[in-house]
C-alpha positions as CSV (number, residue, x, y, z in Angstrom):
1,X,-83.6,-43.6,53.2
2,X,-81.5,-41.8,50.3
3,X,-82.9,-44.0,47.8
4,X,-86.4,-43.5,49.2
5,X,-86.1,-40.1,49.1
6,X,-85.1,-40.1,45.2
7,X,-87.4,-42.3,44.5
8,X,-90.5,-39.9,46.1
9,X,-88.5,-36.9,44.5
10,X,-88.6,-38.5,41.1
11,X,-92.6,-39.7,41.6
12,X,-93.4,-36.2,41.9
13,X,-91.4,-34.8,39.6
14,X,-92.9,-37.2,36.8
15,X,-96.5,-36.1,37.7
16,X,-95.7,-31.9,37.4
17,X,-93.0,-31.8,35.2
18,X,-92.3,-32.0,31.4
19,X,-90.8,-35.5,30.3
20,X,-87.8,-33.4,28.9
21,X,-86.9,-32.4,32.2
22,X,-87.1,-35.6,34.3
23,X,-83.9,-36.9,33.4
24,X,-81.6,-33.6,34.0
25,X,-83.6,-33.0,37.3
26,X,-83.3,-36.6,38.2
27,X,-79.4,-36.5,37.6
28,X,-79.6,-33.2,40.1
29,X,-81.4,-34.1,42.8
30,X,-79.4,-37.3,42.7
31,X,-76.3,-35.6,43.2
32,X,-77.5,-33.8,46.0
33,X,-78.7,-36.2,47.4
34,X,-75.2,-37.7,47.5
35,X,-73.7,-34.8,48.7
36,X,-76.3,-35.1,51.5
37,X,-75.6,-38.6,52.2
38,X,-71.5,-38.0,52.4
39,X,-72.4,-35.1,54.7
40,X,-71.0,-35.0,58.0
41,X,-69.6,-38.4,57.5
42,X,-65.4,-38.2,58.1
43,X,-63.9,-40.0,55.1
44,X,-61.4,-42.9,55.6
45,X,-58.0,-41.6,54.8
46,X,-54.4,-43.2,54.9
47,X,-52.1,-42.8,57.8
48,X,-49.4,-40.6,56.8
49,X,-47.2,-42.1,59.0
50,X,-43.0,-41.5,59.5
51,X,-39.8,-42.2,57.7
52,X,-36.1,-42.0,57.8
53,X,-34.1,-42.5,54.6
54,X,-31.2,-41.3,54.9
55,X,-27.9,-43.0,56.0
56,X,-27.3,-44.3,59.7
57,X,-29.8,-43.8,61.9
58,X,-32.1,-40.7,62.4
59,X,-30.2,-37.6,64.6
60,X,-32.3,-36.9,67.8
61,X,-30.2,-34.4,69.0
62,X,-31.5,-31.7,66.4
63,X,-34.1,-31.3,63.6
64,X,-34.3,-31.6,60.4
65,X,-33.3,-28.7,58.0
66,X,-36.3,-26.7,56.4
67,X,-34.2,-24.2,54.6
68,X,-34.8,-24.4,50.7
69,X,-31.5,-24.0,48.9
70,X,-31.3,-23.1,45.0
71,X,-30.0,-25.6,42.6
72,X,-28.1,-25.2,39.8
73,X,-27.3,-28.1,37.0
74,X,-23.2,-28.2,36.2
75,X,-22.2,-30.0,33.2
76,X,-18.5,-31.0,33.6
77,X,-16.1,-31.5,31.1
78,X,-14.9,-34.7,33.2
79,X,-18.4,-36.3,32.8
80,X,-18.7,-35.1,28.9
81,X,-15.1,-36.5,28.4
82,X,-16.2,-40.3,30.1
83,X,-19.1,-40.5,28.2
84,X,-17.6,-39.5,24.8
85,X,-15.2,-42.6,25.8
86,X,-17.6,-44.8,26.9
87,X,-19.8,-44.0,23.6
88,X,-16.6,-44.5,21.8
89,X,-16.3,-47.6,23.5
90,X,-19.7,-49.2,22.2
91,X,-19.6,-52.8,21.0
92,X,-22.6,-53.1,18.7
93,X,-23.9,-56.2,17.7
94,X,-25.4,-57.2,14.3
95,X,-29.0,-56.5,13.4
96,X,-32.2,-58.8,12.5
97,X,-32.7,-57.6,8.9
98,X,-36.8,-57.7,9.3
99,X,-36.8,-57.2,13.6
100,X,-37.6,-53.4,13.5
101,X,-38.4,-52.7,17.1
102,X,-40.1,-56.4,18.0
103,X,-37.1,-57.2,19.9
104,X,-36.4,-54.0,21.5
105,X,-34.4,-51.1,20.3
106,X,-33.2,-52.3,16.8
107,X,-29.9,-52.4,16.7
108,X,-29.2,-50.4,13.7
109,X,-30.8,-47.7,14.6
110,X,-28.7,-47.5,18.2
111,X,-26.0,-46.7,16.1
112,X,-27.6,-43.4,15.0
113,X,-28.5,-42.7,18.3
114,X,-25.2,-43.3,19.9
115,X,-23.3,-41.4,16.7
116,X,-25.9,-38.3,17.7
117,X,-24.9,-38.4,20.9
118,X,-21.1,-38.4,20.2
119,X,-20.9,-36.1,17.7
120,X,-23.9,-33.5,17.6
121,X,-25.6,-33.6,21.2
122,X,-24.5,-30.8,23.1
123,X,-24.6,-31.3,27.2
124,X,-23.6,-27.7,27.9
125,X,-26.4,-26.4,25.6
126,X,-28.9,-28.6,27.2
127,X,-28.3,-27.9,30.8
128,X,-28.6,-24.0,30.0
129,X,-32.1,-25.2,29.0
130,X,-32.5,-27.0,32.2
131,X,-31.6,-24.4,33.6
132,X,-33.6,-21.8,32.8
133,X,-36.3,-22.4,35.4
134,X,-35.6,-22.4,39.2
135,X,-34.3,-25.0,40.7
136,X,-33.7,-25.9,44.6
137,X,-33.2,-28.7,47.0
138,X,-34.4,-29.3,50.5
139,X,-34.2,-32.5,53.1
140,X,-37.1,-34.3,54.0
141,X,-36.6,-37.5,56.4
142,X,-33.2,-37.8,55.6
143,X,-32.8,-37.1,51.8
144,X,-32.2,-33.9,49.9
145,X,-35.0,-33.5,47.4
146,X,-34.5,-31.7,44.2
147,X,-37.7,-29.9,42.5
148,X,-38.3,-27.3,40.0
149,X,-40.4,-24.2,41.2
150,X,-42.1,-22.1,38.3
151,X,-44.4,-19.1,38.6
152,X,-46.5,-17.1,36.3
153,X,-44.2,-14.1,35.0
154,X,-47.0,-11.8,34.2
155,X,-50.6,-11.6,36.6
156,X,-53.4,-9.3,36.1
157,X,-54.6,-7.3,39.2
158,X,-56.2,-10.1,41.4
159,X,-55.2,-12.8,39.1
160,X,-55.6,-16.2,41.7
161,X,-52.9,-18.3,41.0
162,X,-53.5,-22.2,41.8
163,X,-50.8,-24.2,43.1
164,X,-49.9,-27.9,41.6
165,X,-47.6,-30.6,42.0
166,X,-46.6,-32.6,39.2
167,X,-45.1,-36.1,39.6
168,X,-43.5,-37.7,36.8
169,X,-42.7,-42.0,36.3
170,X,-40.3,-44.0,35.1
171,X,-38.4,-44.2,32.9
172,X,-39.3,-40.2,33.0
173,X,-38.2,-37.3,34.9
174,X,-39.0,-33.9,35.6
175,X,-37.7,-32.8,32.1
176,X,-41.1,-34.5,30.9
177,X,-42.8,-31.3,32.3
178,X,-40.4,-28.7,30.0
179,X,-43.1,-28.4,27.0
180,X,-46.2,-28.0,29.3
181,X,-44.9,-25.5,32.1
182,X,-45.2,-22.5,29.8
183,X,-48.5,-23.2,29.0
184,X,-49.8,-23.4,32.8
185,X,-47.9,-20.9,34.2
186,X,-48.4,-18.3,31.4
187,X,-51.6,-19.3,29.4
188,X,-52.1,-16.1,28.3
189,X,-49.8,-15.5,25.6
190,X,-50.1,-19.6,24.2
191,X,-53.8,-19.6,23.5
192,X,-55.7,-21.1,26.6
193,X,-57.6,-19.9,29.2
194,X,-56.4,-16.9,31.0
195,X,-58.3,-17.3,34.1
196,X,-56.6,-20.7,35.2
197,X,-52.9,-20.0,36.1
198,X,-50.8,-22.4,37.9
199,X,-47.6,-22.3,39.6
200,X,-45.8,-25.7,39.3
201,X,-44.0,-27.5,41.5
202,X,-41.9,-30.7,40.0
203,X,-40.5,-32.7,42.5
204,X,-38.0,-35.6,41.1
205,X,-38.8,-39.0,43.2
206,X,-36.4,-39.4,45.5
207,X,-34.0,-42.0,43.6
208,X,-34.4,-40.6,40.5
209,X,-32.6,-37.5,38.8
210,X,-30.6,-35.1,41.4
211,X,-32.8,-36.1,44.5
212,X,-31.3,-38.5,46.7
213,X,-31.7,-42.4,46.7
214,X,-33.2,-43.9,49.9
215,X,-30.4,-45.4,52.0
216,X,-32.7,-48.1,53.0
217,X,-35.0,-50.6,51.9
218,X,-38.6,-49.9,51.5
219,X,-38.8,-46.8,50.5
220,X,-42.7,-47.2,48.2
221,X,-44.8,-44.9,46.8
222,X,-46.6,-44.0,50.4
223,X,-43.2,-42.3,51.8
224,X,-42.7,-40.3,48.3
225,X,-46.3,-39.2,48.8
226,X,-46.2,-38.3,52.3
227,X,-42.3,-36.4,51.4
228,X,-44.2,-34.7,48.4
229,X,-47.0,-33.4,51.1
230,X,-44.2,-32.1,53.5
231,X,-42.6,-30.6,50.4
232,X,-45.8,-28.6,49.8
233,X,-46.1,-27.6,53.3
234,X,-42.7,-26.1,53.0
235,X,-43.4,-24.5,50.7
236,X,-46.7,-22.6,52.3
237,X,-49.0,-24.3,50.6
238,X,-52.2,-26.0,53.0
239,X,-54.1,-26.6,49.7
240,X,-53.5,-27.9,46.0
241,X,-54.3,-29.8,43.2
242,X,-52.2,-32.7,42.2
243,X,-51.7,-34.3,38.5
244,X,-49.6,-37.2,37.6
245,X,-49.0,-40.8,35.2
246,X,-47.2,-43.4,35.6
247,X,-45.6,-43.4,39.2
248,X,-47.1,-40.2,39.8
249,X,-50.1,-41.4,39.2
250,X,-50.2,-43.5,42.4
251,X,-47.8,-40.8,44.7
252,X,-50.6,-38.9,43.7
253,X,-53.8,-40.9,44.1
254,X,-52.5,-41.8,47.4
255,X,-51.4,-38.5,48.6
256,X,-55.3,-37.3,48.0
257,X,-56.1,-40.3,50.3
258,X,-53.3,-39.2,53.1
259,X,-54.7,-35.8,52.6
260,X,-58.2,-34.9,51.4
261,X,-58.5,-31.8,53.5
262,X,-55.2,-30.5,51.3
263,X,-55.9,-32.0,48.1
264,X,-58.5,-29.8,46.1
265,X,-58.3,-31.7,43.0
266,X,-56.5,-35.0,41.4
267,X,-55.8,-35.1,37.6
268,X,-54.2,-38.2,36.1
269,X,-53.5,-39.7,32.7
270,X,-53.2,-42.6,34.1
271,X,-55.1,-45.0,36.1
272,X,-54.3,-47.5,38.1
273,X,-56.9,-50.2,39.2
274,X,-57.2,-53.0,41.3
275,X,-57.9,-56.4,39.3
276,X,-61.3,-56.0,39.5
277,X,-62.5,-60.0,40.2
278,X,-65.6,-61.3,38.6
279,X,-67.3,-57.4,38.4
280,X,-64.8,-57.0,36.1
281,X,-64.7,-60.2,33.8
282,X,-68.4,-59.9,34.0
283,X,-67.6,-56.1,32.4
284,X,-65.9,-57.4,30.0
285,X,-67.7,-60.3,29.1
286,X,-70.5,-58.3,28.6
287,X,-69.6,-55.0,27.3
288,X,-68.0,-56.4,23.7
289,X,-72.0,-57.4,22.8
290,X,-74.2,-55.2,24.9
291,X,-71.8,-52.7,26.4
292,X,-75.0,-50.7,27.7
293,X,-75.7,-53.0,30.2
294,X,-72.0,-52.6,32.3
295,X,-71.8,-48.8,31.3
296,X,-69.3,-49.0,28.9
297,X,-69.6,-46.2,25.9
298,X,-68.8,-47.1,22.6
299,X,-65.6,-45.6,22.5
300,X,-64.5,-47.5,25.6
301,X,-65.2,-50.2,23.4
302,X,-63.7,-49.7,20.5
303,X,-60.6,-48.9,23.2
304,X,-61.0,-52.5,24.9
305,X,-61.5,-55.4,22.1
306,X,-60.7,-57.3,21.3
307,X,-59.3,-57.5,25.1
308,X,-56.7,-60.1,24.5
309,X,-55.2,-58.2,22.1
310,X,-55.1,-54.6,22.8
311,X,-54.5,-55.2,26.5
312,X,-53.6,-58.5,27.9
313,X,-51.1,-59.6,25.0
314,X,-50.0,-56.0,24.8
315,X,-49.4,-55.9,28.8
316,X,-47.6,-59.2,28.8
317,X,-45.4,-58.3,25.7
318,X,-44.7,-54.7,27.4
319,X,-43.8,-55.3,31.1
320,X,-40.9,-57.7,30.8
321,X,-38.6,-54.8,32.2
322,X,-40.8,-54.8,35.5
323,X,-40.6,-58.4,36.6
324,X,-36.9,-57.5,36.3
325,X,-36.9,-54.3,38.3
326,X,-39.4,-55.8,41.0
327,X,-37.2,-58.8,41.6
328,X,-33.5,-58.1,40.9
329,X,-33.6,-54.2,39.8
330,X,-29.9,-53.8,41.2
331,X,-28.0,-56.6,38.7
332,X,-29.6,-54.8,35.5
333,X,-28.7,-51.6,37.0
334,X,-25.0,-52.6,37.1
335,X,-25.5,-52.7,33.2
336,X,-26.8,-49.9,32.8
337,X,-24.9,-47.3,35.2
338,X,-21.7,-48.7,32.8
339,X,-22.9,-48.2,29.5
340,X,-24.4,-45.1,28.1
341,X,-25.2,-47.2,25.1
342,X,-27.3,-49.4,27.1
343,X,-29.3,-47.2,29.4
344,X,-30.2,-44.9,26.3
345,X,-31.5,-48.5,24.8
346,X,-33.5,-49.3,27.4
347,X,-35.2,-45.8,28.2
348,X,-35.7,-44.9,24.4
349,X,-36.9,-48.4,24.0
350,X,-40.2,-47.7,26.2
351,X,-40.2,-43.9,24.6
352,X,-41.2,-45.8,21.0
353,X,-43.6,-48.3,22.1
354,X,-45.6,-46.9,24.8
355,X,-46.0,-43.8,22.6
356,X,-47.5,-45.6,20.1
357,X,-47.6,-49.6,20.0
358,X,-47.2,-49.6,16.1
359,X,-44.1,-48.2,16.5
360,X,-42.9,-51.6,17.4
361,X,-43.2,-52.1,13.3
362,X,-40.8,-49.2,12.6
363,X,-37.3,-49.9,12.3
364,X,-36.3,-46.6,14.2
365,X,-39.0,-47.5,16.6
366,X,-41.2,-43.9,15.4
367,X,-39.2,-42.0,17.9
368,X,-38.7,-38.7,15.9
369,X,-42.6,-38.7,15.7
370,X,-43.3,-37.2,18.7
371,X,-39.8,-36.1,20.3
372,X,-36.8,-34.4,19.3
373,X,-33.6,-36.6,19.8
374,X,-32.1,-33.6,22.2
375,X,-34.9,-33.8,24.2
376,X,-34.7,-37.6,24.7
377,X,-31.3,-37.3,25.1
378,X,-31.4,-35.0,27.8
379,X,-34.2,-37.4,29.6
380,X,-31.6,-39.9,29.7
381,X,-28.7,-37.7,31.1
382,X,-30.6,-36.7,33.6
383,X,-30.0,-40.9,34.8
384,X,-26.7,-40.9,33.4
385,X,-25.2,-37.7,35.1
386,X,-26.7,-38.6,38.1
387,X,-25.8,-42.1,38.1
388,X,-29.8,-42.7,39.4
389,X,-30.5,-45.8,36.9
390,X,-30.7,-48.8,39.5
391,X,-32.2,-46.3,42.5
392,X,-34.8,-45.7,39.9
393,X,-35.4,-49.1,39.4
394,X,-35.4,-50.6,42.7
395,X,-38.8,-48.0,43.0
396,X,-40.9,-51.4,41.5
397,X,-39.5,-53.5,44.0
398,X,-40.5,-51.8,46.9
399,X,-44.1,-51.5,45.3
400,X,-44.4,-54.5,43.9
401,X,-44.6,-56.3,47.8
402,X,-46.3,-59.7,48.0
403,X,-49.0,-57.7,49.1
404,X,-49.6,-55.2,46.5
405,X,-53.5,-55.5,46.1
406,X,-53.5,-55.4,49.9
407,X,-52.1,-52.3,50.7
408,X,-54.4,-49.3,52.2
409,X,-54.8,-47.4,49.1
410,X,-56.8,-50.3,47.8
411,X,-59.0,-50.8,51.0
412,X,-60.4,-47.1,50.7
413,X,-61.8,-44.5,48.0
414,X,-60.3,-41.7,46.2
415,X,-63.0,-39.2,47.1
416,X,-61.2,-35.7,46.5
417,X,-62.4,-33.9,42.5
418,X,-60.8,-36.1,40.5
419,X,-60.4,-35.5,36.4
420,X,-58.9,-38.4,34.5
421,X,-57.7,-37.8,30.9
422,X,-57.5,-41.2,28.9
423,X,-55.2,-41.0,25.9
424,X,-55.7,-43.6,23.1
425,X,-52.4,-45.1,22.9
426,X,-51.6,-45.5,26.7
427,X,-50.6,-48.8,27.7
428,X,-54.0,-49.9,28.9
429,X,-57.3,-48.0,28.8
430,X,-59.6,-47.6,32.1
431,X,-63.3,-46.4,31.3
432,X,-64.9,-44.1,33.4
433,X,-67.3,-46.9,35.1
434,X,-64.4,-48.6,35.9
435,X,-62.7,-45.8,37.4
436,X,-65.9,-45.1,38.9
437,X,-64.9,-47.9,41.4
438,X,-62.4,-46.4,43.3
439,X,-62.4,-42.5,42.1
440,X,-65.8,-41.6,44.1
441,X,-65.8,-38.2,42.1
442,X,-64.8,-37.8,38.8
443,X,-65.4,-34.5,38.3
444,X,-64.4,-34.6,34.0
445,X,-63.3,-37.7,31.7
446,X,-61.9,-37.0,28.8
447,X,-61.2,-39.4,25.9
448,X,-58.4,-37.7,24.5
449,X,-57.6,-37.6,20.7
450,X,-54.2,-39.0,20.5
451,X,-51.4,-39.5,22.5
452,X,-50.0,-42.1,24.9
453,X,-48.4,-42.6,28.2
454,X,-45.8,-40.0,28.5
455,X,-48.6,-37.2,27.8
456,X,-46.7,-34.1,29.2
457,X,-44.1,-34.8,26.7
458,X,-46.3,-36.2,24.0
459,X,-48.8,-33.8,23.5
460,X,-48.4,-31.0,26.1
461,X,-51.4,-28.6,24.5
462,X,-54.0,-31.5,24.7
463,X,-52.7,-31.7,28.7
464,X,-52.6,-28.2,29.8
465,X,-56.2,-27.6,28.3
466,X,-57.6,-30.7,30.2
467,X,-55.8,-29.6,33.5
468,X,-57.0,-26.1,33.2
469,X,-60.6,-27.7,32.3
470,X,-60.9,-29.6,35.4
471,X,-59.5,-27.0,37.6
472,X,-62.7,-24.8,36.1
473,X,-65.1,-27.2,36.9
474,X,-63.9,-28.0,40.5
475,X,-63.2,-24.4,41.4
476,X,-66.9,-23.9,39.9
477,X,-68.7,-26.2,42.3
């Protein structure tokens, strides 16, 4: 019926309105009718569920402690001495003369990194930087959940503040957001929109950094989404915005499918989509020659093709780690948890090629083109000090199960307002027309001018502006 109404409306306008107004009016009418079609329909959601991830059986005698406790990161002399001893004992191997980062982290550059880490990097100084934002812990489903909660320092009278939950991925941490936090919480002093100000909550995924690791198998993105929803409720937020990349993208997307009534908007800088089947194949085959027929833009074509080289081959080349972590994470975890040099090589190699694929051709991996070595090593130190590399990698095994493409989140759409920031050097490009198959209410889709996988770390201002613009549009709806 709604389609017939749309056609009747188009015919009526064609008779009485100038041709130049037909397109915008038709689009507006179509949007209104779509809203009318969805109005009154109960949007399907994922069941929230319940879980217990602490050691032993769930206590039945008393409820969970709801307190939110302040937490301070400490730098102990014993930890520093142990790190230095292990760095001094690093066994390097001979590099290939022309390998660059084509074989992984180039061993000659690893000597440079380890030398800086051992002789110049100041963990105590970096801990002071980490503690400049308020840290907290609270117990949810048997786990101590770590998070930072940053509120605006200055507000104009009557100014509205928007709660924003930002979730990191692997091999990142809450520290990825340290450069974007002042832009979001104190936008007026950084040249951004002063009307859109956030208070930001950045939790550590359980098993990452200072959040407890689950003691039981099965902890996946659904469990993480539920725990973070409970965290937001505990902090007093019944409605909030979400932002995520990497695993944070899947966790926040699932949360928006679990509790759409609580999620005011979902902003992503990495889009995880189902395989797409024959429809995706058709889009690819036609899109290279007649992109307009399948809804692809010129920019989509530039980023997608040649498809095998830019997408398939790159994904195969960059996901060997994924197969290991999705099958036997504890084996490689044993080595990385014991060797700081090995841990640094394993993690920092991702910050090279995932930032820009062309960095594979550089002997230093281009690491200093987007990051400081202090920032990179601080992220590594969060894994090292907490001994969380193995537990963080288990998250892959728990999520990449046999029925990965048949999980509840693949069976229903996402209907909350969604914003997508498409960075050109991301691991894979998701055109808007593909994203619309899952995200049915895309409010903004931005082709970002530069940047890769670690958007908040690489291009904090670009990402902050896009988040602001997205929220501004949602609030005007």
